[in-house]
C-alpha positions in Angstrom: 9.5 -11.4 -2.8 13.1 -12.4 -3.9 14.8 -9.0 -4.8 17.1 -10.8 -7.3 13.9 -12.2 -9.1 12.3 -8.9 -9.0 15.2 -7.2 -10.8 15.5 -10.1 -13.3 11.8 -9.9 -14.2 12.1 -6.1 -14.7 15.0 -6.7 -17.0 13.2 -9.4 -19.0 10.1 -7.1 -19.2 12.1 -4.2 -20.5 13.9 -6.1 -23.2 10.6 -7.6 -24.2 9.0 -4.2 -24.9 11.0 -3.7 -28.2 13.0 -5.9 -30.4 16.1 -3.8 -30.5 19.5 -3.4 -28.8 19.1 -1.7 -25.4 22.4 0.1 -24.4 23.7 -0.7 -20.8 23.1 2.9 -20.0 19.4 2.6 -20.7 19.1 -0.6 -18.7 21.2 0.9 -15.7 18.8 3.9 -15.7 15.8 1.9 -15.9 16.7 -0.6 -13.2 19.0 1.5 -10.9 21.8 -1.1 -10.9 25.4 -1.1 -12.2 26.8 -2.4 -15.5 28.5 -5.2 -13.6 25.3 -6.3 -11.9 23.5 -6.3 -15.2 26.1 -8.6 -16.8 26.0 -10.9 -13.8 22.2 -10.9 -13.7 22.1 -11.8 -17.5 24.4 -14.7 -16.9 22.2 -16.1 -14.1 18.8 -15.5 -16.1 20.3 -17.2 -19.2 20.6 -20.5 -17.3 16.9 -20.5 -16.5 15.5 -19.5 -19.9 13.8 -22.0 -22.1 15.8 -23.0 -25.3 13.5 -20.7 -27.4 14.4 -17.6 -25.3 18.0 -16.1 -25.3 19.7 -12.9 -24.3 22.7 -11.6 -26.2 25.3 -9.0 -24.7 27.5 -7.1 -27.0 30.1 -4.8 -25.7 29.5 -2.3 -28.5 25.7 -2.6 -29.0 24.3 -3.6 -25.5 21.5 -6.3 -24.8 18.8 -7.8 -26.9 16.3 -10.4 -26.2 15.7 -12.9 -28.9 12.8 -15.5 -28.8 11.0 -17.8 -31.1 7.6 -16.3 -32.1 6.0 -19.8 -31.2 7.5 -19.7 -27.7 5.9 -18.9 -24.4 4.9 -15.3 -23.6 7.3 -13.4 -21.4 4.8 -13.6 -18.6 4.9 -17.3 -18.8 8.6 -17.4 -18.8 8.8 -15.1 -15.8 6.2 -17.1 -14.0 8.1 -20.4 -14.5 11.3 -18.8 -13.3 9.7 -17.5 -10.1 8.2 -20.8 -9.2 11.8 -22.2 -9.3 13.5 -19.6 -7.2 15.2 -21.0 -4.2 13.5 -18.5 -2.0 10.0 -19.2 -3.1 10.4 -22.9 -3.3 11.9 -23.2 0.3 9.2 -20.9 1.9 6.4 -22.8 0.1 7.8 -26.2 1.2 8.1 -24.9 4.9 4.5 -23.8 4.7 2.8 -26.6 3.0 4.7 -29.5 4.4 3.0 -30.8 7.5 5.5 -33.6 8.1 8.6 -32.1 9.6 11.7 -32.7 7.5 15.4 -33.1 8.8 17.8 -30.5 7.2 19.2 -33.4 5.2 15.6 -34.4 3.9 14.7 -30.7 3.2 18.0 -30.4 1.2 17.0 -33.4 -0.9 13.6 -31.7 -1.6 15.3 -28.5 -2.6 18.0 -30.3 -4.7 20.8 -28.7 -2.7 23.5 -29.9 -0.7 23.0 -29.8 3.1 25.8 -27.2 3.5 24.3 -25.0 1.0 21.0 -25.2 2.5 22.3 -24.3 5.9 24.1 -21.2 4.4 20.8 -20.2 2.9 19.0 -20.4 6.2 21.7 -18.2 7.8 21.4 -15.7 5.1 17.6 -15.6 5.2 17.7 -15.4 9.1 20.1 -12.4 8.9 18.3 -10.6 6.1 15.0 -11.4 4.4 13.3 -12.8 7.6 14.7 -10.4 10.1 12.4 -7.7 9.2 9.4 -9.9 9.9 10.9 -11.1 13.3 11.0 -14.6 12.0 13.7 -17.3 11.7 14.2 -20.8 10.1 15.3 -23.4 12.7 18.4 -25.6 11.7 18.2 -29.3 12.7 14.6 -29.7 11.6 13.8 -26.6 9.5 10.6 -24.7 10.1 9.5 -21.2 10.4 9.6 -19.9 14.1 8.1 -16.6 15.4 5.0 -15.0 16.5 1.9 -16.5 14.7 0.7 -13.0 13.5 4.1 -12.3 12.0 4.1 -15.8 10.3 0.7 -15.2 8.7 1.6 -11.7 7.7 4.8 -12.8 6.0 3.1 -15.6 4.0 0.0 -13.4 3.2 2.5 -10.8 1.7 4.6 -13.4 -0.1 1.7 -15.2 -1.7 -0.2 -12.1 -2.6 2.9 -10.5 -4.2 3.7 -13.8 -6.0 0.2 -14.1 -7.4 1.0 -12.8 -10.7 3.6 -15.6 -11.1 2.3 -18.5 -9.1 -1.5 -18.2 -9.2 -3.4 -19.8 -6.3 -0.8 -21.7 -4.3 -3.1 -23.7 -1.9 -3.6 -27.3 -3.0 -5.8 -28.1 0.0 -8.1 -25.0 -0.3 -10.1 -24.4 -3.3 -10.1 -20.8 -4.5 -13.7 -21.0 -6.0 -15.0 -22.2 -2.7 -13.3 -19.6 -0.6 -14.2 -16.8 -3.1 -17.9 -17.9 -3.1 -18.0 -17.7 0.7 -16.8 -14.1 0.6 -19.4 -13.5 -2.2 -22.0 -14.8 0.2 -21.0 -12.3 2.7 -21.1 -9.5 0.0 -24.8 -10.6 -0.8 -25.8 -10.7 2.8 -24.6 -7.1 3.5 -25.3 -5.8 0.0 -21.7 -4.7 -0.5 -19.0 -5.4 -3.0 -15.3 -5.7 -2.1 -12.8 -4.0 -4.4 -11.2 -6.6 -6.7 -7.8 -6.7 -5.2 -9.1 -6.5 -1.6 -11.4 -9.6 -2.3 -8.4 -11.5 -3.7 -6.2 -10.6 -0.7 -9.0 -11.6 1.7 -9.3 -14.9 0.0 -5.5 -15.5 0.4 -5.7 -14.7 4.1 -8.6 -16.8 4.7 -6.7 -19.8 3.0 -3.7 -19.2 5.2 -6.0 -19.2 8.3 -7.4 -22.5 7.3 -3.9 -24.0 6.7 -2.5 -22.8 9.9 -5.7 -23.7 12.2 -5.6 -27.1 10.6 -2.0 -27.5 11.8 -3.1 -26.4 15.3 -1.5 -22.8 15.0 -4.0 -20.2 16.4 -3.6 -16.6 17.1 -4.0 -15.0 20.6 -6.0 -11.9 20.9 -7.9 -9.9 23.5 -11.5 -11.0 22.6 -12.9 -8.2 24.9 -11.0 -5.5 23.2 -13.7 -4.7 20.7 -17.4 -5.2 20.7 -17.2 -8.1 18.0 -20.9 -9.1 18.5 -22.1 -5.5 17.6 -20.0 -5.5 14.4 -21.7 -5.3 11.0 -19.9 -8.5 10.0 -20.5 -10.6 13.1 -23.3 -12.8 11.7 -21.9 -13.2 8.2 -18.6 -14.3 9.7 -20.2 -16.8 12.0 -21.8 -18.3 8.9 -18.6 -18.2 7.0 -16.7 -19.9 9.8 -19.4 -22.6 10.2 -19.0 -23.4 6.4 -15.3 -23.8 6.8 -15.5 -26.0 9.8 -17.9 -28.4 8.0 -15.8 -28.3 4.9 -12.5 -28.9 6.4 -13.5 -30.7 9.7 -11.6 -28.2 11.8 -12.7 -26.2 14.9 -12.1 -22.4 14.8 -11.6 -21.0 18.5 -13.3 -17.8 19.2 -10.0 -15.7 18.7 -9.8 -17.1 15.1 -13.4 -16.0 14.5 -12.5 -12.5 15.8 -9.4 -12.4 13.7 -11.4 -13.5 10.6 -14.1 -10.8 11.3 -11.5 -8.1 11.7 -9.9 -8.9 8.3 -13.4 -9.0 6.5 -14.2 -5.7 8.0 -10.7 -4.1 7.3 -10.9 -5.1 3.8 -12.1 -2.3 1.4 -15.6 -2.4 0.1 -18.6 -0.2 -0.8 -22.3 -0.6 -1.1 -24.1 -1.4 -4.2 -25.6 1.5 -6.1 -29.2 1.7 -5.4 -28.8 0.0 -2.0 -31.5 0.6 0.6 -28.7 1.7 2.9 -28.3 5.4 2.1 -25.4 7.5 3.5 -27.9 9.0 5.9 -28.8 5.5 7.2 -25.1 4.5 7.5 -24.4 7.6 9.7 -27.3 6.4 12.0 -25.7 2.9 12.2 -22.6 4.6 13.9 -24.5 6.8 16.3 -24.5 4.4 19.3 -20.9 3.1 18.8 -17.5 4.3 20.1 -16.3 5.6 16.8 -19.2 8.1 16.6 -17.7 10.4 19.4 -14.1 9.8 18.3 -14.9 10.7 14.7 -16.9 13.9 15.7 -13.9 15.1 17.9 -11.6 14.7 14.9 -14.0 16.5 12.5 -14.0 19.5 14.9 -10.2 19.7 14.9 -10.1 19.3 11.1 -12.6 22.1 10.6 -10.3 24.6 12.4 -7.4 23.6 10.3 -9.2 23.2 6.9 -12.1 25.5 6.6 -12.7 24.4 3.1 -12.9 20.7 3.9 -16.0 19.2 2.1 -17.8 17.4 4.8 -20.4 15.6 3.0 -22.1 12.5 4.4 -19.7 10.1 2.4 -16.6 11.9 4.0 -18.1 11.7 7.5 -18.8 8.0 7.0 -15.1 7.5 6.0 -13.9 9.2 9.1 -16.4 6.9 11.3 -15.2 3.9 9.4 -11.6 5.0 10.0 -12.1 5.1 13.7 -14.0 1.7 13.8 -11.1 0.1 12.0 -8.6 1.8 14.4 -10.4 0.2 17.3 -10.2 -3.2 15.6 -6.5 -2.7 15.0 -6.0 -1.8 18.7 -7.9 -5.1 19.6 -5.2 -7.1 17.8 -2.0 -4.9 18.6 0.4 -7.6 17.2 -1.3 -7.3 13.6 -1.4 -3.5 14.0 2.5 -3.5 14.8 3.4 -5.4 11.4 0.7 -3.7 9.2 2.3 -1.4 6.7 1.3 0.5 3.7 3.2 0.8 0.4 1.9 4.4 0.1 3.4 5.7 3.4 6.7 6.8 1.9 4.7 8.4 -1.0 2.4 10.2 1.1 5.0 11.6 3.5 6.9 13.0 0.6 4.1 14.0 -1.7 1.7 15.3 1.0 4.3 16.4 3.4 2.6 19.5 5.0 -0.9 17.8 5.1 0.7 14.6 6.7 2.5 16.8 9.4 -0.7 18.8 10.1 -2.7 15.7 10.6 0.0 14.3 12.9 -0.6 17.4 15.1 -4.3 17.0 14.9 -4.2 13.3 16.0 -1.8 14.2 18.8 -4.5 16.7 20.1 -7.2 14.1 19.5 -5.2 11.4 21.3 -5.4 13.5 24.7 -9.0 12.7 24.8 -8.4 8.9 24.0 -4.9 8.2 25.1 -5.5 4.4 25.3 -6.2 4.1 21.5 -3.0 3.8 19.6 -2.2 4.7 15.9 0.9 4.6 13.7 2.1 5.7 10.2 -0.2 3.1 8.6 -3.3 4.9 10.0 -1.8 8.3 9.4 -1.3 7.4 5.8 -4.9 6.3 5.4 -6.1 9.4 7.1 -4.0 11.7 4.9 -5.5 10.2 1.7 -9.0 10.5 3.1 -8.6 14.2 3.9 -6.4 15.1 0.7 -9.4 13.8 -1.4 -12.0 16.0 0.4 -10.2 19.4 0.4 -11.9 21.7 -2.0 -9.6 24.6 -3.3 -11.0 28.1 -4.0 -10.5 29.5 -7.4 -8.1 32.3 -6.9 -5.9 34.8 -8.9 -2.2 35.2 -8.1 0.5 37.5 -9.3 4.0 36.0 -9.8 7.0 38.0 -9.2 10.5 36.4 -10.2 13.5 38.6 -9.6 16.1 36.8 -11.7 18.6 37.9 -14.4 16.8 35.8 -17.1 13.1 36.1 -17.8 11.8 32.7 -16.6 8.5 33.8 -14.9 6.4 32.0 -17.7 8.3 28.8 -17.1 7.7 29.0 -13.3 4.1 29.9 -13.9 3.7 26.8 -16.1 5.4 24.6 -13.6 3.2 25.8 -10.8 0.1 25.4 -12.8 0.9 21.7 -13.7 1.3 21.0 -10.0 -1.6 23.0 -8.7 -4.2 22.8 -11.3 -7.0 24.9 -12.7 -8.0 26.5 -9.4 -5.1 28.9 -9.6 -5.0 31.7 -12.2 -1.5 33.2 -12.5 -0.8 36.6 -13.8 2.6 37.3 -15.1 2.1 40.6 -16.7 4.6 43.4 -15.7 2.8 45.9 -13.5 3.7 49.5 -13.0 4.6 49.4 -9.3 3.7 46.5 -7.1 1.2 48.4 -4.8 -1.9 47.4 -2.8 -3.9 49.7 -5.2 -2.5 47.7 -8.1 -3.5 44.5 -6.5 -7.1 45.6 -5.9 -7.3 47.1 -9.5 -6.4 43.7 -11.0 -8.4 41.6 -8.4 -5.2 39.8 -7.3 -6.0 37.4 -4.2 -2.2 36.7 -3.3 1.3 37.1 -4.7 3.9 34.4 -5.3 7.4 35.7 -5.2 11.0 34.7 -4.9 12.1 38.1 -3.5 10.8 40.0 -0.4 7.6 42.0 -1.2 5.8 44.2 1.2 1.9 44.5 0.8 -0.9 45.1 3.2 -4.0 44.0 1.5 -3.0 40.6 0.1 -0.8 37.8 1.4 2.6 36.9 -0.1 3.9 33.4 -0.6 7.7 33.3 -0.8 9.2 30.6 -3.0 12.6 29.4 -4.3 13.3 30.3 -7.9 12.4 26.8 -8.8 9.4 26.0 -6.4 10.2 23.2 -3.9 7.5 20.8 -2.5 7.1 22.9 0.5 6.6 26.0 -1.7 3.9 24.3 -3.7 2.2 23.1 -0.4 2.2 26.8 0.9 0.6 27.8 -2.4 -2.1 25.3 -2.0 -2.7 26.4 1.6 -3.6 29.8 0.3 -6.1 28.3 -2.0 -7.9 26.7 1.0 -8.4 30.1 2.9 
C-alpha cells in the first residue's frame, strides 16, 4: 500500500480521536515523522478533503481537525482518498483493463501528462515494485514479471486495501466466491478463520481474473500427492463451478495452486465434529508428514522437556509439515511468502527462535531436499511457544546496587514472566545453600556473581534485558 497514504490516514485518524489541538510534538511521536513532513502532508491532504472537513495548523497551538457533524465519517473520507491515490488507481487499471493501452491513453485515464506518468513508472520500478521483482513496461504499460509474483503483489495490495476499497473485482461476485468456500467448509465440516476466508476469496478472484486473461502458473504437479490431499475433491467441485460460471478452463497446475491455498488457509473443525483429534492423527499416519513430524517431536522433547504434547499440538506439527511440503511443491510461491510477525517473533522470542533454528538444522539432515525459510520458522516458533508449560518456581532476587531497586526489578520481571514465578526479595542472613533449602528457593536471579552448589543462578543486567528474561523463562522449563 502507498506509504504516503498510510501516514495520511494515520494522521487523520489521530486528529479525529479528540476534538482538540494536537501539538506537533505529539504528532511527531505518534507517526515517527518530522515537523517538516507533517506540514507538507497536511498541505497535500487538505487538497483531497471534502468541503465539510478541514485541517488547521497554528504555529503556537499545533494541529486540529474540524468537520461538520453531518459530514461523512472519517472512515468514509479516508476510503474516498485511498481510491483516488495515484498508486492504487494505476495498479487497479493495469490489473482490470484487458485492452492494452498506450502510455498516452493510460495517461488520459489517469488524468496525468504523459511525462508525469513516465516519471511515476520509473519511480515505481525503482522502489515499490522492485521488492516484488516486478516492473511496468513503458510504451504499452503493463505489469511484467513472474506470474506468482504478480498474483502475490495484487493479493497483498487488494487485501491491505480492503478496509478502504471493499471488494474491487467487478467481474467476480463476492457472494458467489464466498459461497463456494462455504460449500468446501460444509463438505469438510470445517470453518475458516474470518480473515483467512476473506483472503482466500480475494486470491480466488485474482486467479479467475488471471486465468481468464490466459495467464497461468507453472508448478511441479508431481511435487506433492495432490490426489491424496484432504481438499482434493472439494477443490475439484469448486473449480468445476468456476469453469461453468465464467466459461474458462483451469489447467491442472491451476487446480493444484487453488488446492494449495485452500489447504494453507487457517481453519478448524466445528465443535462436536465426528472427526476427533485422535481420528485426525490417524489420517496422517500413512502420509509423509507423519514421519517428519515425529522426528521433530523427538528433537523438541530433548530441548523442551516441559512441552505439552497433547493431540492438538501433535496435529499442529503434522499440519505444519504437510503445508511445508505443499510450499516445496510451489517453490516460487514459497520464496515470496512472508509473515508480518517474523520481525516481532525474532525480537520477542529470540532465544526460542534460535533454538528452533538449531532443531530444524538437525531435522533437515534427514530430509535435505525439503526447504524452509523464516516464514516457516516464524510459524513453528508460535506453535511451540503456545505449548510450553512453565513450572511454578520460587526465586531469590539479588541486586547489588547503591540504590534499593530490588522491588522495582522484581515487579518488572513478574510483569514479563507471569504468575509461574514467585520472587523473594527479603534480605537473608548469608546467601548459602542451607539458606536456599530452608526457604525452598529453586534458583537465584542476580546481577552480581553468586556461588551456590544446590540451586542454579541466572545472572542478569541491573535492568533485565530480553535475553535475561529468556534465561529466567528457561529455568521455569526445567
